[in-house]
gemmi code that builds the backbone of each chain (N, CA, C; Angstrom):
import gemmi

chains = {
    "A": [
        ("MET", (213.473, 96.621, -14.010), (213.067, 97.752, -14.823), (211.825, 97.403, -15.631)),
        ("ALA", (210.943, 98.376, -15.762), (209.744, 98.154, -16.565), (210.157, 97.854, -17.991)),
        ("GLU", (209.336, 97.040, -18.633), (209.736, 96.668, -19.995), (209.647, 97.860, -20.926)),
        ("LEU", (210.632, 98.024, -21.770), (210.654, 99.122, -22.714), (210.231, 98.601, -24.074)),
        ("ASN", (209.426, 99.406, -24.776), (209.214, 99.028, -26.160), (210.356, 99.598, -26.988)),
        ("ARG", (210.386, 99.298, -28.242), (211.530, 99.628, -29.081), (211.796, 101.141, -29.089)),
        ("ARG", (210.718, 101.931, -29.242), (210.909, 103.377, -29.358), (211.504, 103.944, -28.071)),
        ("GLU", (210.950, 103.515, -26.952), (211.463, 104.031, -25.672), (212.925, 103.645, -25.471)),
        ("PHE", (213.212, 102.428, -25.925), (214.589, 101.954, -25.749), (215.574, 102.837, -26.516)),
        ("ILE", (215.203, 103.172, -27.752), (216.100, 103.981, -28.584), (216.294, 105.359, -27.950)),
        ("ILE", (215.219, 105.957, -27.466), (215.321, 107.265, -26.826), (216.239, 107.177, -25.602)),
        ("PHE", (216.047, 106.132, -24.850), (216.840, 105.917, -23.639), (218.331, 105.770, -23.978)),
        ("ALA", (218.604, 104.953, -25.012), (219.993, 104.664, -25.381), (220.700, 105.912, -25.893)),
        ("THR", (220.040, 106.685, -26.756), (220.680, 107.903, -27.262), (220.936, 108.880, -26.127)),
        ("GLY", (219.980, 108.969, -25.232), (220.146, 109.871, -24.084), (221.364, 109.488, -23.270)),
        ("ALA", (221.543, 108.193, -23.015), (222.677, 107.715, -22.225), (223.978, 108.014, -22.947)),
        ("ALA", (223.991, 107.789, -24.268), (225.208, 108.030, -25.044), (225.581, 109.502, -24.986)),
        ("ALA", (224.554, 110.382, -25.154), (224.812, 111.818, -25.123), (225.353, 112.210, -23.755)),
        ("ALA", (224.784, 111.648, -22.706), (225.235, 111.962, -21.352), (226.693, 111.564, -21.182)),
        ("ALA", (227.063, 110.397, -21.740), (228.442, 109.918, -21.632), (229.387, 110.890, -22.321)),
        ("VAL", (228.984, 111.380, -23.511), (229.829, 112.305, -24.261), (230.016, 113.594, -23.474)),
        ("ILE", (228.925, 114.094, -22.895), (229.008, 115.334, -22.134), (229.881, 115.137, -20.899)),
        ("ALA", (229.778, 113.961, -20.299), (230.494, 113.715, -19.045), (231.997, 113.563, -19.241)),
        ("THR", (232.441, 113.134, -20.442), (233.852, 112.818, -20.650), (234.824, 113.935, -20.249)),
        ("PRO", (234.631, 115.191, -20.712), (235.629, 116.201, -20.354), (235.800, 116.370, -18.842)),
        ("THR", (234.713, 116.313, -18.109), (234.825, 116.464, -16.654), (235.622, 115.330, -16.049)),
        ("VAL", (235.429, 114.131, -16.586), (236.187, 112.981, -16.088), (237.671, 113.229, -16.313)),
        ("ALA", (238.024, 113.718, -17.521), (239.425, 113.970, -17.847), (240.024, 114.965, -16.861)),
        ("LEU", (239.259, 115.979, -16.497), (239.772, 116.983, -15.569), (239.998, 116.375, -14.190)),
        ("ALA", (239.063, 115.528, -13.773), (239.166, 114.939, -12.442), (240.394, 114.052, -12.321)),
        ("GLU", (240.847, 113.522, -13.463), (241.989, 112.618, -13.433), (243.329, 113.334, -13.377)),
        ("ALA", (243.328, 114.623, -13.596), (244.592, 115.356, -13.684), (245.400, 115.196, -12.398)),
        ("ASN", (246.701, 115.122, -12.555), (247.583, 115.006, -11.394), (247.889, 116.403, -10.837)),
        ("ASP", (248.994, 116.562, -10.182), (249.270, 117.827, -9.516), (249.850, 118.890, -10.452)),
        ("SER", (249.602, 118.779, -11.775), (250.246, 119.720, -12.696), (249.843, 121.164, -12.436)),
        ("ALA", (248.570, 121.402, -12.042), (248.153, 122.779, -11.764), (248.949, 123.358, -10.599)),
        ("GLU", (249.178, 122.533, -9.586), (249.974, 123.005, -8.436), (251.414, 123.277, -8.849)),
        ("GLN", (251.932, 122.413, -9.710), (253.317, 122.603, -10.173), (253.461, 123.924, -10.928)),
        ("ILE", (252.438, 124.258, -11.733), (252.484, 125.526, -12.468), (252.489, 126.679, -11.474)),
        ("LYS", (251.642, 126.576, -10.433), (251.586, 127.619, -9.406), (252.941, 127.785, -8.730)),
        ("LYS", (253.581, 126.657, -8.433), (254.875, 126.683, -7.771), (255.921, 127.363, -8.667)),
        ("PHE", (255.849, 127.031, -9.953), (256.814, 127.555, -10.920), (256.639, 129.063, -11.100)),
        ("THR", (255.370, 129.516, -11.160), (255.121, 130.926, -11.430), (255.039, 131.744, -10.154)),
        ("GLY", (254.901, 131.093, -9.011), (254.730, 131.825, -7.760), (253.404, 132.561, -7.735)),
        ("GLY", (252.406, 132.021, -8.444), (251.076, 132.619, -8.452), (250.930, 133.791, -9.412)),
        ("ALA", (251.996, 134.088, -10.179), (251.908, 135.210, -11.116), (250.964, 134.869, -12.264)),
        ("LYS", (250.501, 135.904, -12.950), (249.575, 135.723, -14.068), (250.328, 135.072, -15.235)),
        ("VAL", (249.677, 134.131, -15.869), (250.289, 133.445, -17.003), (249.476, 133.755, -18.244)),
        ("SER", (250.134, 134.330, -19.257), (249.388, 134.642, -20.471), (249.489, 133.479, -21.444)),
        ("ASP", (248.423, 133.307, -22.227), (248.405, 132.215, -23.203), (249.102, 132.650, -24.482)),
        ("GLY", (249.804, 131.736, -25.104), (250.435, 132.022, -26.387), (251.816, 132.627, -26.248)),
        ("GLY", (252.431, 132.942, -27.416), (253.787, 133.466, -27.412), (254.821, 132.394, -27.180)),
        ("ILE", (254.377, 131.166, -27.180), (255.266, 130.019, -26.980), (254.713, 128.883, -27.824)),
        ("GLU", (255.597, 128.157, -28.456), (255.142, 127.088, -29.327), (255.593, 125.743, -28.790)),
        ("LEU", (254.645, 124.832, -28.695), (254.951, 123.474, -28.238), (254.543, 122.549, -29.367)),
        ("SER", (255.504, 121.930, -30.016), (255.087, 121.043, -31.103), (255.281, 119.590, -30.726)),
        ("MET", (254.178, 118.882, -30.857), (254.146, 117.453, -30.561), (253.244, 116.802, -31.601)),
        ("PRO", (253.413, 115.503, -31.832), (252.511, 114.853, -32.788), (251.083, 114.820, -32.238)),
        ("GLU", (250.075, 114.865, -33.137), (248.688, 114.786, -32.681), (248.380, 113.390, -32.169)),
        ("ILE", (248.955, 112.400, -32.849), (248.752, 111.007, -32.444), (250.114, 110.364, -32.248)),
        ("ALA", (250.323, 109.810, -31.076), (251.572, 109.113, -30.804), (251.268, 107.628, -30.750)),
        ("GLU", (251.869, 106.875, -31.663), (251.592, 105.443, -31.677), (252.212, 104.757, -30.482)),
        ("ASN", (253.419, 105.213, -30.111), (254.129, 104.591, -29.007), (254.388, 105.644, -27.936)),
        ("GLY", (253.749, 105.470, -26.790), (253.895, 106.453, -25.719), (255.261, 106.461, -25.071)),
        ("ASN", (256.129, 105.530, -25.456), (257.448, 105.470, -24.842), (258.393, 106.551, -25.340)),
        ("THR", (258.264, 106.918, -26.595), (259.104, 107.992, -27.110), (258.255, 108.899, -27.980)),
        ("VAL", (257.867, 110.004, -27.396), (257.071, 110.982, -28.129), (257.933, 112.231, -28.300)),
        ("PRO", (258.225, 112.619, -29.544), (259.043, 113.819, -29.730), (258.324, 115.067, -29.253)),
        ("LEU", (259.083, 115.976, -28.729), (258.525, 117.185, -28.142), (259.497, 118.305, -28.426)),
        ("SER", (259.014, 119.446, -28.881), (259.936, 120.567, -28.978), (259.234, 121.858, -28.637)),
        ("VAL", (259.950, 122.731, -27.951), (259.392, 124.027, -27.578), (260.230, 125.104, -28.245)),
        ("SER", (259.573, 126.180, -28.632), (260.332, 127.314, -29.132), (259.580, 128.595, -28.799)),
        ("ILE", (260.346, 129.602, -28.493), (259.800, 130.908, -28.139), (260.571, 131.936, -28.941)),
        ("ASP", (259.826, 132.866, -29.523), (260.476, 133.914, -30.284), (261.022, 134.952, -29.302)),
        ("SER", (262.340, 135.002, -29.188), (262.946, 135.940, -28.234), (264.310, 136.362, -28.756)),
        ("PRO", (264.696, 137.625, -28.580), (266.026, 138.043, -29.053), (267.164, 137.419, -28.246)),
        ("MET", (266.886, 136.884, -27.067), (267.879, 136.253, -26.205), (269.059, 137.181, -25.909)),
        ("THR", (268.758, 138.434, -25.572), (269.808, 139.346, -25.117), (269.842, 139.299, -23.597)),
        ("ASP", (270.845, 139.986, -23.015), (270.996, 139.927, -21.564), (269.749, 140.414, -20.831)),
        ("ASP", (269.093, 141.467, -21.362), (267.939, 141.971, -20.630), (266.599, 141.515, -21.198)),
        ("ASN", (266.604, 140.709, -22.224), (265.343, 140.173, -22.729), (265.572, 138.760, -23.253)),
        ("HIS", (265.409, 137.795, -22.382), (265.568, 136.415, -22.828), (264.606, 135.496, -22.070)),
        ("VAL", (264.572, 134.263, -22.503), (263.747, 133.257, -21.849), (264.615, 132.575, -20.800)),
        ("LYS", (264.148, 132.538, -19.570), (264.953, 131.911, -18.517), (264.760, 130.403, -18.497)),
        ("SER", (263.520, 129.976, -18.396), (263.309, 128.533, -18.376), (261.922, 128.179, -18.894)),
        ("VAL", (261.796, 126.949, -19.312), (260.524, 126.422, -19.793), (260.281, 125.104, -19.078)),
        ("MET", (259.134, 125.024, -18.409), (258.787, 123.789, -17.719), (257.714, 123.069, -18.536)),
        ("VAL", (257.895, 121.774, -18.717), (256.920, 120.977, -19.456), (256.240, 120.025, -18.483)),
        ("LEU", (254.898, 119.963, -18.553), (254.126, 119.127, -17.632), (253.159, 118.249, -18.421)),
        ("ALA", (252.980, 117.037, -17.936), (252.033, 116.115, -18.546), (250.931, 115.841, -17.535)),
        ("GLU", (249.673, 116.161, -17.928), (248.559, 116.056, -16.974), (248.180, 114.623, -16.638)),
        ("GLY", (248.396, 113.714, -17.586), (247.873, 112.364, -17.383), (248.923, 111.330, -17.016)),
        ("ASN", (250.126, 111.760, -16.712), (251.175, 110.822, -16.289), (251.118, 110.643, -14.781)),
        ("PRO", (251.733, 109.578, -14.264), (251.746, 109.392, -12.804), (252.382, 110.578, -12.075)),
        ("ASN", (253.420, 111.150, -12.656), (254.006, 112.380, -12.112), (253.902, 113.454, -13.179)),
        ("SER", (253.551, 114.664, -12.744), (253.299, 115.703, -13.741), (254.569, 116.200, -14.416)),
        ("GLY", (255.694, 116.192, -13.706), (256.914, 116.790, -14.255), (257.454, 116.023, -15.442)),
        ("VAL", (257.958, 116.743, -16.435), (258.578, 116.105, -17.596), (260.030, 116.569, -17.712)),
        ("ILE", (260.182, 117.864, -17.912), (261.526, 118.412, -18.070), (261.448, 119.923, -17.878)),
        ("THR", (262.533, 120.517, -17.411), (262.636, 121.970, -17.347), (263.893, 122.370, -18.107)),
        ("PHE", (263.708, 123.142, -19.162), (264.851, 123.656, -19.930), (265.271, 124.986, -19.328)),
        ("ASN", (266.566, 125.149, -19.064), (267.064, 126.428, -18.564), (267.932, 127.065, -19.633)),
        ("PHE", (267.489, 128.203, -20.143), (268.236, 128.878, -21.199), (269.064, 130.018, -20.623)),
        ("THR", (270.060, 130.435, -21.363), (270.841, 131.624, -21.020), (270.957, 132.439, -22.311)),
        ("PRO", (271.396, 133.705, -22.219), (271.605, 134.460, -23.460), (272.577, 133.748, -24.404)),
        ("ALA", (273.491, 132.932, -23.865), (274.442, 132.188, -24.703), (273.782, 131.055, -25.468)),
        ("SER", (272.495, 130.786, -25.185), (271.798, 129.747, -25.959), (271.493, 130.240, -27.370)),
        ("GLY", (271.437, 131.559, -27.541), (271.186, 132.111, -28.872), (269.728, 132.078, -29.276)),
        ("LYS", (269.100, 130.934, -29.130), (267.687, 130.761, -29.484), (267.004, 130.043, -28.332)),
        ("ALA", (265.751, 130.378, -28.079), (265.013, 129.659, -27.032), (264.281, 128.501, -27.691)),
        ("GLU", (265.040, 127.467, -28.006), (264.479, 126.309, -28.682), (265.130, 125.064, -28.133)),
        ("ALA", (264.340, 124.035, -27.866), (264.911, 122.782, -27.407), (263.953, 121.651, -27.747)),
        ("SER", (264.526, 120.469, -27.969), (263.714, 119.291, -28.267), (264.181, 118.118, -27.435)),
        ("THR", (263.251, 117.203, -27.179), (263.606, 115.962, -26.498), (262.540, 114.925, -26.833)),
        ("ARG", (262.599, 113.807, -26.152), (261.578, 112.764, -26.352), (261.033, 112.384, -24.996)),
        ("MET", (259.723, 112.226, -24.907), (259.128, 111.958, -23.597), (258.223, 110.738, -23.610)),
        ("ARG", (257.842, 110.334, -22.391), (256.914, 109.219, -22.208), (255.532, 109.766, -21.905)),
        ("LEU", (254.506, 109.149, -22.492), (253.135, 109.524, -22.189), (252.380, 108.258, -21.807)),
        ("ALA", (251.740, 108.283, -20.639), (251.033, 107.095, -20.164), (249.744, 106.869, -20.930)),
        ("LYS", (249.086, 107.954, -21.359), (247.813, 107.840, -22.074), (247.537, 109.144, -22.799)),
        ("THR", (246.408, 109.194, -23.493), (246.021, 110.411, -24.184), (245.859, 111.547, -23.180)),
        ("GLN", (246.484, 112.660, -23.424), (246.458, 113.726, -22.428), (246.941, 115.064, -22.995)),
        ("ASN", (246.805, 116.076, -22.158), (247.302, 117.409, -22.484), (248.718, 117.562, -21.970)),
        ("VAL", (249.586, 118.134, -22.784), (250.936, 118.464, -22.341), (251.026, 119.986, -22.340)),
        ("THR", (251.532, 120.539, -21.250), (251.583, 121.985, -21.097), (253.024, 122.451, -20.969)),
        ("ALA", (253.339, 123.566, -21.584), (254.656, 124.172, -21.422), (254.472, 125.571, -20.863)),
        ("VAL", (255.223, 125.903, -19.824), (255.154, 127.226, -19.210), (256.540, 127.837, -19.274)),
        ("ALA", (256.630, 129.065, -19.783), (257.926, 129.719, -19.918), (258.043, 130.888, -18.963)),
        ("ARG", (259.215, 131.019, -18.375), (259.511, 132.166, -17.522), (260.453, 133.076, -18.287)),
        ("MET", (260.028, 134.337, -18.484), (260.847, 135.296, -19.217), (261.720, 136.059, -18.228)),
        ("SER", (262.762, 136.728, -18.772), (263.692, 137.443, -17.891), (263.023, 138.637, -17.209)),
        ("ASP", (261.924, 139.170, -17.787), (261.240, 140.304, -17.153), (260.232, 139.852, -16.099)),
        ("GLY", (260.180, 138.549, -15.820), (259.303, 138.050, -14.765), (257.919, 137.678, -15.235)),
        ("SER", (257.659, 137.778, -16.543), (256.344, 137.371, -17.029), (256.361, 135.890, -17.402)),
        ("PHE", (255.166, 135.326, -17.556), (255.042, 133.899, -17.855), (254.135, 133.697, -19.049)),
        ("ARG", (254.455, 132.684, -19.831), (253.624, 132.334, -20.982), (253.369, 130.848, -20.939)),
        ("GLN", (252.210, 130.439, -21.462), (251.979, 128.997, -21.496), (251.189, 128.570, -22.711)),
        ("THR", (251.306, 127.309, -23.038), (250.539, 126.721, -24.129), (250.377, 125.224, -23.846)),
        ("SER", (249.385, 124.606, -24.493), (249.178, 123.172, -24.296), (248.977, 122.487, -25.632)),
        ("ALA", (249.217, 121.208, -25.639), (248.958, 120.398, -26.827), (248.312, 119.109, -26.372)),
        ("LEU", (247.288, 118.684, -27.121), (246.625, 117.415, -26.801), (247.260, 116.324, -27.656)),
        ("VAL", (247.749, 115.287, -27.014), (248.374, 114.182, -27.743), (247.567, 112.918, -27.496)),
        ("LYS", (247.189, 112.258, -28.591), (246.462, 110.993, -28.467), (247.492, 109.870, -28.458)),
        ("VAL", (247.390, 108.999, -27.487), (248.380, 107.937, -27.339), (247.723, 106.589, -27.601)),
        ("THR", (248.319, 105.818, -28.490), (247.767, 104.499, -28.809), (248.246, 103.461, -27.796)),
        ("ILE", (249.561, 103.424, -27.538), (250.102, 102.501, -26.538), (250.818, 103.342, -25.482)),
        ("GLY", (250.376, 103.232, -24.228), (250.971, 104.033, -23.165), (252.394, 103.622, -22.872)),
        ("GLY", (253.150, 104.521, -22.242), (254.560, 104.224, -22.051), (255.113, 104.574, -20.691)),
        ("CYS", (254.483, 104.124, -19.616), (255.118, 104.387, -18.328), (255.306, 103.074, -17.578)),
        ("GLY", (255.401, 101.983, -18.300), (255.529, 100.692, -17.660), (254.184, 100.290, -17.076)),
        ("GLY", (254.059, 99.086, -16.563), (252.819, 98.689, -15.929), (251.930, 97.937, -16.888)),
    ],
    "B": [
        ("MET", (273.752, 97.151, -15.486), (273.412, 97.971, -16.651), (274.665, 98.347, -17.422)),
        ("ALA", (274.530, 98.313, -18.687), (275.668, 98.719, -19.531), (276.089, 100.147, -19.189)),
        ("LYS", (277.337, 100.413, -19.381), (277.860, 101.742, -19.064), (277.202, 102.775, -19.988)),
        ("SER", (276.848, 103.896, -19.423), (276.205, 104.926, -20.227), (277.221, 105.570, -21.160)),
        ("ARG", (276.835, 105.667, -22.418), (277.756, 106.230, -23.392), (277.160, 107.523, -23.961)),
        ("PRO", (277.804, 108.659, -23.662), (277.270, 109.908, -24.195), (277.725, 110.150, -25.630)),
        ("ARG", (276.863, 110.761, -26.404), (277.217, 111.130, -27.779), (276.725, 112.544, -28.037)),
        ("VAL", (277.529, 113.342, -28.699), (277.090, 114.693, -29.029), (277.420, 114.989, -30.482)),
        ("LYS", (276.622, 115.857, -31.055), (276.881, 116.292, -32.424), (276.968, 117.812, -32.406)),
        ("VAL", (278.196, 118.301, -32.616), (278.451, 119.734, -32.599), (279.214, 120.057, -33.885)),
        ("PRO", (278.884, 121.152, -34.579), (279.681, 121.493, -35.762), (281.140, 121.749, -35.390)),
        ("LYS", (282.062, 121.450, -36.313), (283.500, 121.612, -36.027), (283.883, 123.077, -36.010)),
        ("LYS", (283.242, 123.864, -36.866), (283.563, 125.291, -36.863), (282.317, 126.118, -37.149)),
        ("ALA", (282.406, 127.389, -36.776), (281.283, 128.292, -36.980), (281.832, 129.694, -37.159)),
        ("ALA", (281.035, 130.565, -37.772), (281.436, 131.964, -37.865), (281.116, 132.632, -36.537)),
        ("LYS", (281.836, 133.685, -36.202), (281.617, 134.378, -34.939), (280.177, 134.893, -34.867)),
        ("GLY", (279.511, 134.621, -33.780), (278.136, 135.073, -33.607), (277.094, 134.117, -34.161)),
        ("ASP", (277.536, 133.039, -34.783), (276.605, 132.045, -35.324), (275.862, 131.319, -34.210)),
        ("ILE", (274.629, 130.918, -34.534), (273.886, 130.071, -33.592), (273.929, 128.656, -34.146)),
        ("VAL", (274.543, 127.757, -33.404), (274.674, 126.382, -33.874), (273.701, 125.480, -33.113)),
        ("THR", (273.297, 124.402, -33.778), (272.410, 123.420, -33.152), (273.254, 122.283, -32.601)),
        ("ILE", (272.971, 121.894, -31.381), (273.714, 120.822, -30.735), (272.745, 119.697, -30.415)),
        ("LYS", (273.129, 118.485, -30.791), (272.287, 117.321, -30.498), (273.041, 116.411, -29.548)),
        ("THR", (272.383, 115.967, -28.508), (273.056, 115.094, -27.545), (272.186, 113.878, -27.252)),
        ("LEU", (272.853, 112.795, -26.947), (272.153, 111.553, -26.634), (273.032, 110.783, -25.669)),
        ("ILE", (272.436, 110.150, -24.692), (273.219, 109.280, -23.812), (272.452, 107.972, -23.648)),
        ("SER", (273.169, 106.866, -23.712), (272.486, 105.582, -23.531), (272.245, 105.388, -22.036)),
        ("HIS", (270.987, 105.260, -21.678), (270.618, 105.102, -20.274), (269.207, 104.560, -20.230)),
        ("LYS", (268.949, 103.645, -19.310), (267.632, 103.009, -19.259), (266.522, 103.937, -18.789)),
        ("MET", (266.861, 104.938, -17.990), (265.869, 105.861, -17.438), (264.746, 105.086, -16.753)),
        ("GLU", (265.117, 104.271, -15.784), (264.125, 103.473, -15.048), (263.213, 104.431, -14.288)),
        ("SER", (261.915, 104.402, -14.598), (261.032, 105.464, -14.115), (260.630, 105.323, -12.655)),
        ("GLY", (260.781, 104.123, -12.080), (260.300, 103.919, -10.718), (258.823, 103.578, -10.681)),
        ("GLN", (258.203, 103.418, -11.863), (256.785, 103.056, -11.939), (256.628, 101.583, -12.294)),
        ("ARG", (257.673, 100.993, -12.854), (257.541, 99.624, -13.349), (257.734, 98.619, -12.211)),
        ("LYS", (257.183, 97.425, -12.432), (257.333, 96.361, -11.441), (258.016, 95.178, -12.082)),
        ("ASP", (258.766, 94.422, -11.268), (259.388, 93.216, -11.814), (258.392, 92.061, -11.753)),
        ("LYS", (258.854, 90.855, -12.108), (257.930, 89.710, -12.203), (257.266, 89.376, -10.869)),
        ("LYS", (257.962, 89.662, -9.769), (257.402, 89.358, -8.448), (256.482, 90.468, -7.942)),
        ("GLY", (256.345, 91.529, -8.700), (255.464, 92.613, -8.290), (256.150, 93.668, -7.448)),
        ("ASN", (257.480, 93.570, -7.297), (258.190, 94.613, -6.558), (258.485, 95.769, -7.497)),
        ("VAL", (258.410, 96.969, -6.966), (258.693, 98.145, -7.778), (260.196, 98.197, -8.073)),
        ("ILE", (260.535, 98.391, -9.328), (261.939, 98.547, -9.698), (262.333, 99.979, -9.329)),
        ("PRO", (263.378, 100.148, -8.496), (263.676, 101.510, -8.046), (264.040, 102.454, -9.187)),
        ("ARG", (263.682, 103.711, -8.983), (263.933, 104.739, -9.979), (265.431, 104.946, -10.170)),
        ("ARG", (265.851, 105.038, -11.392), (267.219, 105.439, -11.669), (267.250, 106.127, -13.023)),
        ("ILE", (267.407, 107.432, -12.986), (267.366, 108.197, -14.238), (268.542, 109.178, -14.273)),
        ("ILE", (268.726, 109.774, -15.423), (269.603, 110.944, -15.536), (268.726, 112.108, -15.088)),
        ("ASN", (269.110, 112.833, -14.043), (268.210, 113.879, -13.557), (268.647, 115.283, -13.959)),
        ("LYS", (269.847, 115.410, -14.504), (270.289, 116.745, -14.887), (271.223, 116.671, -16.076)),
        ("PHE", (271.082, 117.624, -16.973), (272.001, 117.737, -18.095), (272.453, 119.187, -18.152)),
        ("ASP", (273.703, 119.370, -18.512), (274.269, 120.701, -18.434), (275.275, 120.900, -19.564)),
        ("CYS", (275.283, 122.079, -20.177), (276.251, 122.363, -21.238), (276.899, 123.718, -20.980)),
        ("THR", (278.227, 123.759, -21.072), (278.948, 125.025, -20.918), (279.876, 125.203, -22.109)),
        ("LEU", (280.200, 126.468, -22.418), (281.198, 126.781, -23.438), (282.274, 127.614, -22.751)),
        ("ASN", (283.485, 127.088, -22.710), (284.595, 127.726, -21.992), (284.212, 128.067, -20.554)),
        ("GLY", (283.473, 127.178, -19.924), (283.111, 127.359, -18.521), (281.880, 128.211, -18.286)),
        ("LYS", (281.364, 128.860, -19.354), (280.168, 129.692, -19.175), (278.911, 128.873, -19.481)),
        ("PRO", (277.877, 128.992, -18.638), (276.675, 128.185, -18.886), (275.994, 128.569, -20.191)),
        ("VAL", (275.591, 127.552, -20.942), (274.891, 127.764, -22.204), (273.447, 127.312, -22.064)),
        ("PHE", (273.287, 126.112, -21.531), (271.971, 125.487, -21.478), (272.025, 124.387, -20.433)),
        ("SER", (270.918, 124.173, -19.731), (270.859, 123.027, -18.841), (269.415, 122.585, -18.771)),
        ("CYS", (269.180, 121.373, -18.285), (267.799, 120.992, -18.042), (267.686, 120.023, -16.882)),
        ("ASP", (266.562, 120.129, -16.182), (266.234, 119.230, -15.077), (265.290, 118.183, -15.642)),
        ("ILE", (265.678, 116.942, -15.502), (264.961, 115.857, -16.169), (264.171, 115.046, -15.145)),
        ("GLU", (262.956, 114.675, -15.528), (262.080, 113.863, -14.669), (261.930, 112.477, -15.304)),
        ("PRO", (261.324, 111.538, -14.557), (261.196, 110.189, -15.114), (260.378, 110.122, -16.401)),
        ("ALA", (259.648, 111.172, -16.738), (258.823, 111.134, -17.947), (259.633, 111.284, -19.229)),
        ("ILE", (260.948, 111.398, -19.125), (261.758, 111.463, -20.338), (262.133, 110.041, -20.758)),
        ("SER", (262.100, 109.811, -22.066), (262.292, 108.466, -22.610), (263.672, 107.904, -22.301)),
        ("ALA", (263.795, 106.587, -22.440), (265.091, 105.929, -22.307), (266.039, 106.504, -23.362)),
        ("ASN", (267.320, 106.462, -23.078), (268.336, 107.063, -23.944), (267.993, 108.528, -24.225)),
        ("PRO", (268.000, 109.351, -23.172), (267.513, 110.724, -23.320), (268.252, 111.513, -24.392)),
        ("TYR", (267.447, 112.116, -25.237), (267.939, 112.917, -26.361), (267.570, 114.357, -26.082)),
        ("VAL", (268.521, 115.253, -26.204), (268.239, 116.672, -26.006), (268.880, 117.446, -27.149)),
        ("GLU", (268.093, 118.307, -27.755), (268.599, 119.147, -28.824), (268.380, 120.604, -28.418)),
        ("PHE", (269.387, 121.423, -28.596), (269.263, 122.837, -28.234), (270.236, 123.628, -29.090)),
        ("SER", (270.320, 124.934, -28.869), (271.237, 125.729, -29.678), (272.166, 126.532, -28.788)),
        ("ALA", (273.241, 127.005, -29.397), (274.229, 127.794, -28.667), (274.768, 128.877, -29.585)),
        ("LYS", (275.020, 130.036, -28.998), (275.588, 131.146, -29.757), (277.097, 131.103, -29.563)),
        ("VAL", (277.828, 131.061, -30.676), (279.286, 130.918, -30.589), (279.938, 132.277, -30.841)),
        ("GLU", (280.522, 132.838, -29.795), (281.216, 134.126, -29.915), (282.719, 133.928, -29.968)),
        ("GLU", (283.191, 132.799, -29.469), (284.636, 132.544, -29.443), (284.878, 131.043, -29.569)),
        ("ALA", (286.053, 130.712, -30.080), (286.423, 129.307, -30.184), (286.614, 128.736, -28.786)),
        ("GLY", (286.450, 127.440, -28.658), (286.645, 126.862, -27.332), (286.055, 125.482, -27.210)),
        ("ASP", (285.849, 125.086, -25.973), (285.383, 123.734, -25.696), (283.989, 123.750, -25.091)),
        ("PHE", (283.124, 122.958, -25.674), (281.835, 122.687, -25.053), (282.039, 121.517, -24.098)),
        ("VAL", (281.529, 121.640, -22.898), (281.574, 120.505, -21.975), (280.133, 120.126, -21.641)),
        ("PHE", (279.817, 118.863, -21.835), (278.473, 118.357, -21.567), (278.537, 117.434, -20.360)),
        ("THR", (277.639, 117.616, -19.412), (277.640, 116.792, -18.208), (276.240, 116.234, -17.967)),
        ("TRP", (276.164, 114.944, -17.766), (274.912, 114.282, -17.387), (275.066, 113.792, -15.951)),
        ("THR", (274.067, 114.016, -15.108), (274.145, 113.550, -13.727), (273.145, 112.419, -13.513)),
        ("ASP", (273.644, 111.321, -12.979), (272.823, 110.146, -12.735), (272.201, 110.242, -11.342)),
        ("ASP", (271.091, 109.523, -11.112), (270.480, 109.453, -9.786), (271.454, 108.912, -8.739)),
        ("ASP", (272.355, 108.004, -9.143), (273.286, 107.438, -8.168), (274.479, 108.352, -7.915)),
        ("GLY", (274.472, 109.539, -8.478), (275.514, 110.520, -8.197), (276.636, 110.543, -9.214)),
        ("SER", (276.715, 109.514, -10.071), (277.816, 109.525, -11.036), (277.536, 110.550, -12.138)),
        ("LYS", (278.629, 111.041, -12.699), (278.519, 112.045, -13.754), (279.184, 111.521, -15.010)),
        ("TYR", (278.562, 111.769, -16.145), (279.154, 111.403, -17.418), (279.450, 112.701, -18.145)),
        ("THR", (280.661, 112.851, -18.654), (280.978, 114.093, -19.344), (281.519, 113.805, -20.740)),
        ("LYS", (281.397, 114.796, -21.576), (281.904, 114.710, -22.941), (282.342, 116.105, -23.331)),
        ("LYS", (283.443, 116.171, -24.045), (283.984, 117.470, -24.444), (283.985, 117.541, -25.972)),
        ("SER", (283.743, 118.709, -26.504), (283.769, 118.880, -27.946), (284.231, 120.286, -28.250)),
        ("SER", (285.273, 120.425, -29.113), (285.783, 121.782, -29.371), (285.192, 122.334, -30.656)),
        ("ILE", (285.145, 123.639, -30.699), (284.628, 124.324, -31.884), (285.614, 125.425, -32.269)),
        ("LYS", (285.814, 125.569, -33.580), (286.719, 126.621, -34.085), (285.872, 127.755, -34.609)),
        ("VAL", (286.408, 128.965, -34.525), (285.694, 130.113, -35.067), (286.474, 130.657, -36.251)),
        ("SER", (285.799, 130.768, -37.383), (286.509, 131.238, -38.574), (286.163, 132.688, -38.863)),
    ],
}
model = gemmi.Model(1)
for chain_id, residues in chains.items():
    chain = gemmi.Chain(chain_id)
    for i, (resn, *xyz) in enumerate(residues, 1):
        res = gemmi.Residue()
        res.name, res.seqid = resn, gemmi.SeqId(i, " ")
        for name, pos in zip(("N", "CA", "C"), xyz):
            atom = gemmi.Atom()
            atom.name, atom.element = name, gemmi.Element(name[0])
            atom.pos, atom.b_iso = gemmi.Position(*pos), 0.0
            res.add_atom(atom)
        chain.add_residue(res)
    model.add_chain(chain)
structure = gemmi.Structure()
structure.add_model(model)
structure.setup_entities()
């Protein structure tokens, strides 16, 4: 490479750094596992609306081995208007599937909690199937300090 | 592996129509099938793949579990109590064995 003077070097370095920052989101997308296909399978290609479902997870998980997760949906849970199931997917794990909660009107509330493993910083998505055949989804970004899928 | 021991926390009594919170936990390694032993061989997957709760035989809640759930899987959910009776909780292991636990609730 031709020799750079100080000014050129600084311009070059900032440019490279900016390029790296811009490139990061695309890299994250390219790494995603089959979670998009799993959502398609779950919904059967139906339209999925955003919101109307709450997924609460910590913003930063120190230990990826046990990350608390809870989903809740505001629903009267009657026979003709209830939440049937909620599928949770992790984009950055070796396998996208996490858990599928199946509710019935006897559940009373469409709320459930568990603890999951996260291999690295990633998006976790929850998709709910309502009794009327509609779908809702939401995602949460969790930063993981120590991954938890073995290896 | 140590025998899996299920534990549940259910209120002893509830008013008719109350929604109660149920907490369940079972001791289980939940071997994900991703880990390797010292020789580099993959440790085969062995997890609890299904959990199910019924009240007097009627389904209340169930879930399909994947390897991404932590060891000693903990599940918390709610149930609407319309009548006194028995909650039966069933965990299904990858090797086909089932662990069950029963808990009764009174209605006042």
